[in-house]
C-alpha positions as CSV (number, residue, x, y, z in Angstrom):
1,M,-1.1,-11.2,-21.3
2,C,-1.6,-7.6,-21.1
3,T,-5.0,-6.4,-19.7
4,G,-4.3,-2.7,-19.7
5,L,-2.6,0.0,-21.8
6,F,0.7,-0.1,-19.6
7,M,0.2,-3.6,-18.0
8,M,3.4,-5.3,-17.0
9,V,3.9,-9.1,-17.0
10,P,7.1,-11.0,-16.3
11,L,8.3,-13.1,-19.1
12,A,10.2,-16.5,-19.2
13,N,13.4,-14.6,-20.6
14,K,13.4,-12.1,-17.7
15,R,12.2,-9.2,-19.8
16,R,9.2,-7.2,-18.9
17,V,6.4,-5.5,-21.1
18,F,5.4,-2.0,-20.4
19,G,3.5,0.3,-22.7
20,G,3.9,-2.1,-25.5
21,F,7.8,-2.3,-25.1
22,F,10.1,-4.9,-23.9
23,F,12.9,-4.1,-21.3
24,Q,16.0,-6.1,-20.0
25,T,15.5,-6.3,-16.3
26,S,18.9,-6.4,-14.9
27,V,20.6,-3.8,-12.8
28,S,22.7,-3.1,-9.6
29,L,21.5,-1.6,-6.6
30,S,23.6,1.6,-7.0
31,A,22.2,2.0,-10.6
32,M,18.7,1.8,-9.1
33,A,19.5,4.7,-6.9
34,F,20.7,6.5,-9.8
35,L,17.6,5.9,-11.9
36,F,15.2,6.8,-9.0
37,Q,17.1,10.0,-8.8
38,K,16.0,10.6,-12.4
39,F,12.4,10.1,-11.3
40,Q,12.7,12.6,-8.6
41,E,14.2,15.3,-10.7
42,F,11.5,14.7,-13.3
43,I,8.9,15.1,-10.6
44,K,10.4,18.3,-9.3
45,T,9.7,20.0,-12.7
46,L,6.3,18.3,-13.4
47,A,4.0,20.7,-11.7
48,K,5.6,23.7,-13.8
49,S,4.8,22.3,-17.0
50,P,2.7,24.6,-19.1
51,T,0.9,21.6,-20.5
52,F,-1.1,21.1,-17.3
53,A,-4.8,22.3,-17.2
54,R,-5.3,25.8,-16.5
55,D,-7.6,25.1,-13.5
56,P,-5.2,25.3,-10.5
57,R,-7.0,22.7,-8.5
58,L,-7.0,20.2,-11.4
59,L,-3.5,21.1,-12.2
60,Q,-2.3,19.8,-8.7
61,F,-4.6,16.7,-9.1
62,E,-3.0,16.0,-12.5
63,A,0.4,16.4,-10.9
64,D,-0.3,13.9,-8.3
65,V,-1.7,11.5,-10.5
66,N,1.5,11.7,-12.6
67,R,3.5,11.3,-9.6
68,L,1.6,8.2,-8.5
69,F,2.0,6.9,-12.1
70,L,5.9,7.1,-11.9
71,Y,6.1,5.8,-8.4
72,T,3.8,2.7,-8.7
73,S,5.0,1.9,-12.1
74,Y,8.5,1.9,-10.8
75,N,7.5,-0.4,-7.9
76,R,5.9,-2.7,-10.2
77,L,8.9,-3.4,-12.4
78,G,10.6,-4.5,-9.2
79,N,14.1,-4.7,-8.2
80,D,15.5,-5.6,-11.6
81,V,14.5,-2.2,-13.2
82,A,16.8,-1.1,-16.1
83,E,17.7,2.5,-17.2
84,A,15.8,1.8,-20.4
85,D,12.7,1.1,-18.1
86,T,13.0,4.2,-16.3
87,E,13.4,6.4,-19.5
88,E,10.3,4.8,-21.0
89,I,8.3,5.4,-17.9
90,I,9.2,9.0,-17.8
91,E,8.3,9.4,-21.5
92,L,5.0,7.6,-20.9
93,A,4.2,9.8,-17.9
94,S,4.9,13.0,-20.1
95,K,2.7,12.0,-23.0
96,A,-0.1,9.7,-21.5
97,S,-3.5,11.0,-21.1
98,L,-4.7,11.7,-17.4
99,A,-7.3,9.0,-17.8
100,D,-4.7,6.5,-19.1
101,Q,-2.5,7.3,-16.1
102,Q,-5.2,7.0,-13.7
103,K,-6.2,3.6,-15.2
104,Q,-2.5,2.3,-14.7
105,V,-2.3,3.7,-11.1
106,Q,-5.4,1.8,-10.3
107,E,-4.0,-1.4,-11.8
108,N,-0.6,-1.0,-10.2
109,I,-2.3,-0.5,-6.8
110,H,-4.8,-3.2,-7.2
111,S,-2.1,-5.7,-8.0
112,Q,-0.5,-4.8,-4.5
113,I,-3.7,-4.9,-2.5
114,K,-4.3,-8.5,-4.1
115,S,-0.8,-9.5,-2.9
116,F,-1.4,-8.2,0.4
117,C,-5.1,-10.0,0.7
118,S,-3.5,-13.2,-0.3
119,A,-0.7,-12.9,2.4
120,M,-3.5,-12.2,4.9
121,D,-5.5,-15.2,4.0
122,E,-2.4,-17.6,3.9
123,V,-2.1,-16.5,7.8
124,L,-5.7,-16.3,8.8
125,R,-7.4,-19.0,6.6
126,P,-4.5,-21.2,5.7
127,S,-6.7,-24.3,5.2
128,L,-8.7,-22.8,2.4
129,K,-7.8,-22.5,-1.2
130,S,-8.4,-19.1,-2.9
131,S,-11.6,-20.4,-4.7
132,E,-13.1,-21.7,-1.5
133,I,-12.3,-18.2,0.2
134,K,-13.9,-16.3,-2.6
135,S,-16.9,-18.6,-2.4
136,A,-17.3,-18.2,1.3
137,N,-16.9,-14.4,1.4
138,A,-19.4,-14.0,-1.4
139,H,-22.2,-15.3,0.8
140,E,-21.0,-13.4,4.0
141,L,-23.6,-10.6,3.8
142,P,-26.8,-9.9,1.7
143,R,-26.5,-7.2,-0.9
144,R,-27.5,-3.7,0.2
145,S,-30.5,-1.8,-1.3
146,G,-32.4,1.4,-0.6
147,L,-35.2,-0.6,0.9
148,T,-33.0,-2.0,3.6
149,Y,-31.9,1.4,4.6
150,A,-35.5,2.5,4.9
151,I,-37.1,-0.2,6.8
152,G,-34.0,-1.6,8.8
153,R,-31.5,-4.5,8.3
154,T,-30.7,-7.8,9.6
155,S,-29.6,-7.8,13.3
156,A,-26.0,-7.4,14.2
157,S,-26.1,-10.7,16.0
158,A,-27.5,-12.4,12.8
159,L,-24.9,-11.0,10.7
160,Q,-22.4,-11.9,13.4
161,S,-23.2,-15.6,12.8
162,V,-21.8,-15.4,9.3
163,V,-18.4,-14.2,10.2
164,P,-16.2,-16.8,8.8
165,E,-13.7,-18.6,11.1
166,T,-10.2,-17.3,11.1
167,Q,-6.9,-18.2,13.1
168,P,-7.2,-17.0,16.8
169,L,-4.3,-14.6,16.4
170,S,-4.0,-11.2,18.3
171,R,-3.5,-8.1,16.1
172,A,0.2,-7.9,17.4
173,E,0.8,-11.7,16.1
174,L,-0.9,-11.1,12.9
175,S,1.1,-7.9,12.2
176,H,4.4,-10.0,12.9
177,H,3.2,-12.8,10.4
178,L,2.4,-10.2,7.7
179,K,5.8,-8.5,8.2
180,D,7.3,-12.0,7.5
181,R,5.5,-12.0,4.2
182,I,5.6,-8.7,2.7
183,G,8.8,-7.2,4.4
184,Y,7.1,-4.6,6.5
185,T,4.2,-3.7,9.0
186,L,2.9,-0.8,10.9
187,D,2.8,0.3,14.6
188,I,1.6,3.1,16.5
189,K,3.6,4.8,19.2
190,P,4.6,8.5,20.2
191,S,5.7,10.6,17.4
192,Q,9.3,11.8,17.1
193,I,8.0,15.3,16.1
194,P,9.2,18.0,18.7
195,H,5.9,19.5,19.5
196,K,3.5,18.9,22.2
197,D,0.5,18.4,20.1
198,A,2.1,15.6,18.0
199,G,0.6,12.9,20.0
200,Q,0.9,9.4,18.5
201,G,2.8,8.8,15.3
202,L,2.7,6.0,12.3
203,Y,5.8,3.9,12.1
204,L,6.8,1.5,9.5
205,H,8.8,-1.7,10.7
206,G,10.7,-3.4,8.1
207,E,11.7,-2.1,4.5
208,A,9.2,-0.9,1.7
209,N,10.3,0.2,-1.8
210,V,9.1,3.3,-3.3
211,G,5.7,3.1,-4.7
212,A,4.6,0.6,-2.2
213,V,1.2,0.9,-0.5
214,I,2.1,1.6,3.2
215,A,-1.3,2.1,4.6
216,F,-5.1,2.2,4.2
217,Y,-7.0,5.2,5.4
218,P,-9.8,3.3,7.4
219,G,-13.3,4.4,8.6
220,V,-16.6,5.7,7.2
221,I,-16.9,7.0,3.8
222,Y,-19.2,9.9,2.9
223,S,-19.8,11.3,-0.5
224,P,-20.9,14.9,-0.8
225,A,-24.6,13.8,-0.9
226,Y,-24.2,12.9,2.8
227,Y,-22.0,15.7,4.3
228,K,-24.7,16.7,6.5
229,N,-24.5,13.3,8.3
230,I,-21.1,13.6,9.2
231,P,-20.9,13.8,12.9
232,G,-20.7,17.5,14.2
233,Y,-21.9,19.1,10.9
234,P,-21.4,21.7,9.8
235,R,-18.2,22.3,12.1
236,V,-17.1,18.7,11.3
237,D,-13.5,19.3,12.2
238,A,-14.0,20.9,15.6
239,Q,-13.4,17.9,17.6
240,N,-12.2,15.4,14.8
241,S,-8.8,15.5,13.3
242,Y,-9.2,12.2,11.5
243,L,-11.1,13.5,8.5
244,I,-9.6,13.5,5.0
245,T,-11.0,14.4,1.7
246,R,-10.3,13.1,-1.8
247,Y,-10.3,15.3,-4.9
248,D,-13.6,14.0,-6.0
249,G,-15.1,15.3,-2.8
250,I,-15.3,12.0,-1.0
251,V,-14.7,12.4,2.9
252,I,-13.3,9.6,5.1
253,N,-13.7,9.7,8.9
254,G,-11.2,7.5,10.5
255,Q,-12.2,8.4,14.0
256,P,-14.6,5.5,14.2
257,W,-12.0,2.9,13.3
258,G,-9.5,4.0,16.0
259,L,-7.0,1.2,16.7
260,G,-9.0,-1.3,15.0
261,G,-9.9,-4.4,16.9
262,E,-8.8,-8.0,17.5
263,A,-11.1,-10.2,15.4
264,R,-12.9,-10.4,12.0
265,E,-16.3,-9.1,12.8
266,V,-19.3,-7.2,11.6
267,W,-18.5,-3.3,11.7
268,D,-20.8,-0.5,10.7
269,G,-19.0,2.7,12.0
270,Y,-22.0,4.8,11.2
271,S,-23.4,7.5,13.4
272,V,-25.6,10.4,13.0
273,P,-26.2,13.7,14.9
274,Q,-28.6,13.5,17.8
275,F,-29.1,16.8,19.3
276,Q,-31.1,17.7,22.6
277,T,-33.6,20.4,22.6
278,N,-32.2,22.0,25.7
279,L,-28.6,23.0,25.7
280,P,-26.6,22.9,28.9
281,K,-26.6,26.6,30.3
282,D,-22.8,27.1,30.4
283,I,-22.3,26.7,26.7
284,T,-25.3,28.6,25.2
285,G,-23.3,31.9,24.9
286,N,-20.0,30.3,23.8
287,S,-19.7,29.2,20.3
288,D,-16.5,27.1,20.8
289,K,-18.0,25.2,23.7
290,L,-21.3,24.8,21.6
291,W,-19.5,23.1,18.8
292,K,-17.3,20.8,21.2
293,W,-20.7,19.7,22.8
294,L,-22.4,19.1,19.5
295,G,-19.4,17.1,18.4
296,K,-19.6,14.8,21.6
297,T,-23.5,14.4,21.3
298,S,-23.2,13.4,17.6
299,M,-20.8,10.2,18.1
300,G,-21.8,6.7,18.9
301,I,-25.3,6.8,17.6
302,P,-26.0,3.9,15.1
303,V,-27.7,4.9,11.8
304,Q,-28.7,1.5,11.0
305,K,-28.5,-1.9,11.9
306,G,-25.9,-4.4,10.3
307,G,-22.6,-3.5,8.7
308,E,-19.9,-5.1,6.8
309,V,-17.6,-8.2,7.9
310,L,-14.1,-6.6,8.0
311,E,-10.8,-7.6,9.4
312,R,-10.6,-5.4,12.3
313,R,-6.8,-6.7,13.1
314,N,-5.7,-5.3,9.6
315,P,-2.0,-4.3,10.4
316,L,-2.0,-1.7,7.5
317,A,-5.2,0.1,8.6
318,F,-3.6,3.1,10.2
319,G,-3.2,5.7,7.7
320,H,-5.2,8.1,9.9
321,F,-2.3,8.1,12.4
322,A,0.3,9.5,10.0
323,N,1.7,12.9,11.1
324,H,2.4,16.0,9.1
325,P,6.4,16.4,8.9
326,A,8.2,18.8,11.2
327,P,10.1,21.7,9.6
328,G,13.1,20.4,7.7
329,T,11.5,16.9,7.4
330,E,10.3,15.7,4.0
331,P,7.0,13.7,3.6
332,N,7.7,10.0,2.8
333,V,4.1,9.0,1.6
334,M,1.6,10.6,-0.5
335,L,-2.2,10.1,-0.7
336,C,-3.5,7.8,-3.5
337,P,-7.1,7.4,-4.4
338,Y,-8.2,3.7,-4.8
339,D,-11.5,2.6,-6.1
340,F,-11.9,-1.1,-4.8
341,P,-14.4,-3.1,-6.9
342,M,-16.8,-4.7,-4.9
343,S,-16.8,-7.7,-7.3
344,E,-13.4,-8.7,-5.4
345,A,-15.6,-10.5,-2.7
346,D,-12.6,-12.5,-1.4
347,M,-10.7,-9.2,-0.7
348,R,-13.6,-7.3,0.8
349,A,-12.9,-7.9,4.5
350,Y,-9.4,-6.2,4.3
351,I,-10.7,-2.9,2.9
352,P,-11.2,-1.1,6.3
353,N,-14.1,1.1,5.1
354,V,-17.8,1.1,5.2
355,V,-20.0,3.6,2.9
356,F,-22.6,5.7,4.6
357,G,-25.7,5.9,2.8
358,S,-26.9,4.0,-0.2
359,E,-24.5,1.8,-2.1
360,E,-25.3,3.7,-5.1
361,N,-23.2,6.9,-5.1
362,V,-25.4,10.1,-5.9
363,K,-23.8,12.1,-8.7
364,M,-22.9,15.7,-7.3
365,R,-21.3,18.8,-9.0
366,R,-19.2,21.2,-7.3
367,F,-19.5,25.0,-7.4
368,G,-17.0,26.8,-5.5
369,S,-17.3,25.4,-1.9
370,F,-20.8,23.9,-2.6
371,W,-22.0,20.5,-3.8
372,F,-25.3,20.0,-5.8
373,K,-27.1,17.0,-7.0
374,S,-26.7,16.7,-10.8
375,G,-28.5,13.6,-11.4
376,G,-27.3,10.2,-12.4
377,T,-24.9,8.3,-10.1
378,G,-21.2,8.9,-9.1
379,D,-20.2,5.4,-10.4
380,E,-21.4,5.9,-14.1
381,G,-19.1,4.1,-16.4
382,A,-18.2,1.6,-13.8
383,D,-19.1,-2.1,-14.5
384,V,-19.3,-2.9,-10.7
385,P,-20.0,-0.8,-7.5
386,L,-16.7,0.8,-6.2
387,I,-15.7,1.6,-2.7
388,K,-13.9,5.0,-3.0
389,T,-11.0,5.0,-0.4
390,L,-7.6,6.4,0.0
391,L,-4.1,4.8,0.7
392,L,-0.9,6.0,1.6
393,V,1.9,5.2,-1.0
394,A,5.6,5.6,-0.3
395,T,7.6,8.2,-2.3
396,K,11.0,6.8,-1.2
397,S,12.5,3.6,0.0
398,L,11.4,3.3,3.7
399,C,13.2,1.3,6.4
400,D,12.3,1.3,10.2
401,E,11.0,4.9,10.4
402,E,8.1,7.2,11.1
403,V,5.7,7.9,8.4
404,F,5.0,11.4,7.3
405,L,2.1,12.8,5.1
406,N,1.9,16.3,3.7
407,Y,-1.6,17.4,5.2
408,R,-1.8,20.2,2.7
409,L,-4.1,22.3,4.9
410,S,-6.0,25.0,3.4
411,N,-4.2,28.4,3.5
412,A,-7.8,30.1,3.3
413,K,-8.4,29.1,6.9
414,R,-6.4,29.5,10.2
415,R,-4.0,26.7,10.4
416,P,-2.7,25.1,13.7
417,A,0.5,26.5,15.4
418,W,2.3,23.3,14.5
419,Y,1.6,23.2,10.8
420,M,4.3,24.3,8.6
421,P,3.6,24.0,4.8
422,V,5.8,21.6,3.0
423,D,4.9,23.5,-0.2
424,E,2.8,26.5,0.2
425,E,2.0,26.6,-3.5
426,E,0.7,22.9,-3.5
427,D,-1.5,23.9,-0.4
428,K,-2.8,26.9,-2.6
429,L,-3.5,24.6,-5.6
430,R,-5.1,21.9,-3.6
431,W,-7.8,24.2,-2.4
432,S,-8.0,26.9,-5.0
């Protein structure tokens, strides 16, 4: 039964419904390559369309949503996509409203996340049925409120006592089991980019289709109302290259997550600046040293007690290790905003993020580079609280290769020597 405007469900006669139309689902691999090429050609001309918004920044956002609609819809049709399906998806992408496309992208992505979580439960909690897992997880932590932030929360040791028992697998073992079930997993090792600052890179082992969720961007989520609480504020990026921003102003700090962990455990990831009144003498006259020092002193200070029960062994929680491609190399993933509904209690442990501050998002309005409170909440219109996070989605079929993400760094600021724009116009539009 269709639950959304473009919901796809398999039928008994091997036909699928998409956008109210039924399609035959039979095609050869060579034909699939041809059909996907049609997608790529359409995407290349997308941003040049005069039908897009006049606001340059919104134009780039709409173009990205349109691409995600194509990629994730193509992925959801599966390996049996037919040419008629491709034509229809392209037509829908050119006619559907931005809101409808965003809704469909969320449905497509959520379907994948649900399958991923089920695969993880099969490995880590094989003796429990899905209904039992949901019941157990729903009672892992008490619901947060503004009062608990003001007067403190349950101690970490008390919360740790409610962490459900899982299979005693190492992160590497869990990663291997996941690959057996979904066809791919991730690894961190030295990047192949020929630059001294490339460092570690993100690698996909196995095979993933276009439109597949490749990685979560883990860490602490800050809404604009809490920007001042990002470690090192206002020079938040002085000593932290793991910050990323959504179009709606949400910032995710991947630095506290690091390489994850070796267990399912209570994790808060919160920190606030803690400054000493007397600065070291050797840095008082040097602004660069000052900001480095401030960054160091602001890390590792707990904001509050407690946290969330998260699976720290999550094999896909490494989106913050994806490098920007070297010159001549195309990115093979793109960012996708994903609003995880907190009502999905059985899936919560596999979403590697915690939200800084109140569970209720403060509604903010953007004026140039500044954000101001505008009344209400940021979740208006949502039936349940949302965790606003980011994912990396494949823009091509991947097979045993390094994952590259177009960073789209602002051209209004000095960019690192290693950064070469994939598309200077996209960078300009993203930060206009």
